[in-house]
N, C-alpha and C positions, 0 to 999 in steps of 0.2 A: 504494500500500500504506500503510495507516495505522500510525503508530508508537504508542508508549506514550502514554496519555492521563492527564494529571495531574488526577484527579477532585477533589482538594482545592482546586484553583484554577480549576476550570472556569467558575465564575460570575464570575471577575474581569474578563472582557472587557466593554467598554462601547463602543457599545451591544451588547446581547446579543440575537442574533436566532435564533429557533427557527422552522423551517419544514419542510414535508413534507406528504404527503397526509393528509386526514382519516382515511382507512382504507388499509391495505395491501391491495390487491386481487389483484395478481399480482406475481410476482418481477420481471418485465420493467418493469411500471409503477413499482414502487418504486425499482429501480436506475436507471432512466432519469431519474426525478425527482431522485434524489440526485446524479447526474452533472451535470445541468443546474444544480442549486443550488451544487455545488462550483465550477463554472466562474466564478461571479461573486465568490467568495472572501469573501462577506459573511455566510454562515450559520454559526453556532456549534454548532448542535444540530439533528440530523435527527429529526423526529417522524413517527410513523405509528401509527394506531389498529390494534391487534391484536385486542383484545376490545372490542366497541362496546356500551356500555349504551344501548339504544334504548327509546323511549317505549312502543312497541307490539310485540307478538310478530309475527313474520313479516317484519319489516324486517331488512336486512342487519346482522348482529351481529358481523362480523369473521371473518377466516379462521382465527383461533386460533393455536396454537403454531407452526405451519408458517411464519407470517409473521415470527417471530423469527429464523428461519434466513435469510430474505430480508434482514432488517434487518442481520444480521451481514455478509452479502455486500455490501450497499450501503455499509456502513461501510468494509469492506476496500477497495472500489474507489474510493470518493469521498474517504475520509479524514475524513469528518464524524462526530463522536461521535453516539450515538443516545439517544433517550428514548421510553418507552412509558407508557401509562396502566395502572395496576394498581388492582384493587379487592378482591382477595382474597389470602389467604396463598398459594394455588396460583399466582396470577399473579406474585407476588413471586419465588417459587422458580424458575419458568420463565424469568423475565426475567434473574435472576442467573446461571442456568445458561448462558444465551445471551449473557452478557457485555454486557448493556445498560448504558450508562454513567450514565444519569440516569433516575430513576423520577418519574412525576407522578401525583398523586392528583386525580381529576376532581371536578367539581362535584356529581355525584350521589352520590359517596362521601363527600366532605367533610361533607355534610349529616347523615351518620349516624355518631355517635361509636363505635358498635359496629364498623363497618367500618374506621374510622380506627385504632382500637385493635388490630384484627386485623393490619393492615399494620404498625403500630408494633412489635407483638410479633414479627412475622416478620423485622423488620429489626434486632432487638437484636444488637449485636456486628458489624453489617455497616457498612462505611464506604462509603456511596454518597450522592451528592447527591439531594435531594428537591425537587420542585416541587409546591406546594400551590395548587390553584385555589380560588377562593371558592366557598362553598356555593351551590347553585342558588337558594335563597331568601335574602333580604337579612337575614341574621342574623350580625352581626359576631362574636358570642361563639363560634359554631360554627367560624368561620375561625380565631379565636385558639386555640380548643381543639385544633384539628388541629395547629397549630404546636407547642403545648405538649406534646401527646402524642408527637410526633416527638422533641422535645428531651429528654423524660424517658426515651426509649429510647436516648439517647446519640447521636442524629443532630444534628449542628450545621451541616452544609452545606445550608441550606434557603433556598429562594427562593419568592416568591409570584407567582401569576398571577391577574390580574383579567380575568374573562371575562363580566362583566355578570350581572344577576340576573333571575330570572323575575318577571314582573309581569302583573297582570290588565288587560285593555283594549287598545285599538289603540295601537300605537306604531311609529315607523319602524324601531325596533331589534328584533332577535330577542330580545335580553336587555338590559334597561335598564342603562345604565352606572352610574347612582347613584354618581357620582364621589366623593361625600363618604365612602363606606365604604372604598374603597382608600386614600384620603387619611388616614383615621383609622388604618388598619392601618400605614401608613408612619410615623405618629406613635408608635404603640405598639411597632413593631419596626423602628426606624430603621436597623439594621445589615443587614436582609434586602433582597435585590434584589427590586424590584417590576416585573413584566413585564405588558404589556397584550396581551390576545388579541382584536384587533379582529374576527377572523373570526366568533367566537361572539357578540360584542356586536352586530355588524351583521346577520349572516345574509344579507348582500347585498354583493357585491364592490364595488359602486359607492360604498359609504360608507366603505370601508377607509381611504383616505388621510386623510380628515378626522378619524376617530376615532384613528388612529395619531398624528397630529400633536397632537391634544388631549392624549393621554397623555404625549407628550414634553414639552409645555408645562407639564405638572404634575409634571415631574421623574421620570417612570418611567424605568427603566433599560434596557428592551428591549421586544421584540415577539415574539409567536407568531402567525404568519400561515400559513394552510393553502395549500399549493401542489400542483398536480397537472398532469401532462403533457397531460391532456384534461379540464379541469374540468367542462364541460357534460355529459359522460358519466360523471362520477364515481358510484360506487355509494352514496355518502352525502354529504349536505350540498353538493350540486353548486353551488348558487347563491352560496356564500360562498368558494369556492376560486378561485384564480388560477393562471396558469402561472408557472414560475420566472422567465421573462423579464419578466412583469408585476410580479412582486415586486421585481426589480432596479430597475424604473422608479419604483415607489413609494418604495423606500429612497433612491434618488438624489434624490428631490424632497422628502424630509423635512428639516427643519431641527432638528438636535440642539442643545439649549441647555445652558448650564452654570448650576449653582446660584450660583456666585460669579464675578463678572466680575474678570478679573485686572488690568485697567487701574485705576490709582488714581483717575483722574477719574470713571470710571463708578461705582466703589464709593462715592465721595463723593456723587454725585448720587443714587444708590440709597438711601444712608443718610438723606439729607435728605427724600426722598419717604416713606421708612418712618417717619421722625419725624412727618411730617405725618399719615400714616395713624394712628399711635398717638394723636396729639393728637385727631384727629377721632373715633376710637373712644371715647376718654375722654369727649368731649363728648356722644356718642350715649348712653353709659351714664347720664350726668347727666340728659339730656333724658328718657330712658325712666323714670328714677326720679321726675322731676317729673310725668310723665304718669300714673304709677301713683298718686301722691299725689292727683291730681285725680280719678282713678277711685275712690279711697277716699272722697273727699268726696261724690261722686255716690252711692256705695254707702250712706253714712250717710243721705243724703237719701231714697233709695228705701226704706230700712228704716223711716224715720220716717213716710213717707207711704204705706207698704204698696204699693210699686210693684215689678213684676217686674224681675229683673236684666236679662234679655234683651229688648231693644227692636229687633226685626227690621228695621223700616222705617228706623230711625236707622242701623243697621249697614250696610244696603244703600246708603244715601245716602253714608256715609263711603267705602265701597269704590268706588263710582262716581266720586265726586269725586277721590279720590286716584289712581285708575287713569288718569283723564284728565290730571291734573297730572303723573303719572309719565311718561307718554308725551311730554309737552311737554319734560321735563327729561332725556330719553334713557334712562329706566328702563323695563324691561319690565313689562307688566301682571301676568304670572305671578309675578315677583319680589315686586312690591308686595302682591299678594294673599296670598302665603305669609308675607311679613313681618308684615303687619298682622293676619292670622289668628292668628299666634302672640301678638302684642300683645293682641288682643281676648280670647284665651283666658286670658292672664295677668290681664287686667282682671276677667274674670268670676270667676276663682278668688279674687282679692282681695275682690270684692264678696260672693261667697258666704260667705267667712269672716266678713265683717261681719254678714251676714244671720243667721248661725248663732251669732254671738257674744253 
């Protein structure tokens, strides 16, 4: 039997683990999953999709409100607090009536300020924790906007979920991680807990462990991983779900890290290495400045002799030479390509100003 849940401090646990089926399918399926999750004592929040926003009509879109009653019973039996995704004012009302402990705003909702504001308005005066997933497209301002709309409605117990971003083209991920975006959100909102959702990033259970560990290495505070008593026969997102037993194995094999080492010796070594990084960064800025000055001189020469800014053959030769050298020095071709494309674009901008000056 579950006791009173302190919703104000529910996000204080570290690491914070959310798990449960992608969709509540039957009462037996949901309760069985909850009981198995409770047996390992590592899950802080039981999730289940009640209303499922699907890409195409005709796909399973959730059991609806009846699933909230199953979730209540699962909480009563397992003792694990519950969370569901809400996308409308009606969803919020139904979830609150059925005593859901935490609400989450999904990626397809975060992307639309009208929907986010509708939820924010429905929650005015309500004291409940909120999880906000990143928008489905890589737009950091939409994610920030969702946080700010909740805060303006008086909601302060907010946490973030990184579930990856939709991208065009073939990738091994269902949703590209684009780690730089959640990292920037952590910088803008340092007090908010950041949780990784490897299930939706991967779309494939074989990749879960690696992505989960990567998020931990980046100082994420927890994980949301989908579990099901029979994953292969799940009614939605079967490939990315695992059993509660498999979840326990993953969690046992993760290495949780601390931002600050307690040992004085380790701190001393870390500070020395950071000083070296800072010095190297200063030198890089100085070298980049020198390179741009050389690019400016070339720009003046091109203007004087009526030569085009872009020299494709020269640029291809630079990339080929540096890529080969990068591999020899332990750097990836992709990193060098991205790095020098940015430098090349800045050089072109410098020379374009000279041409038009």
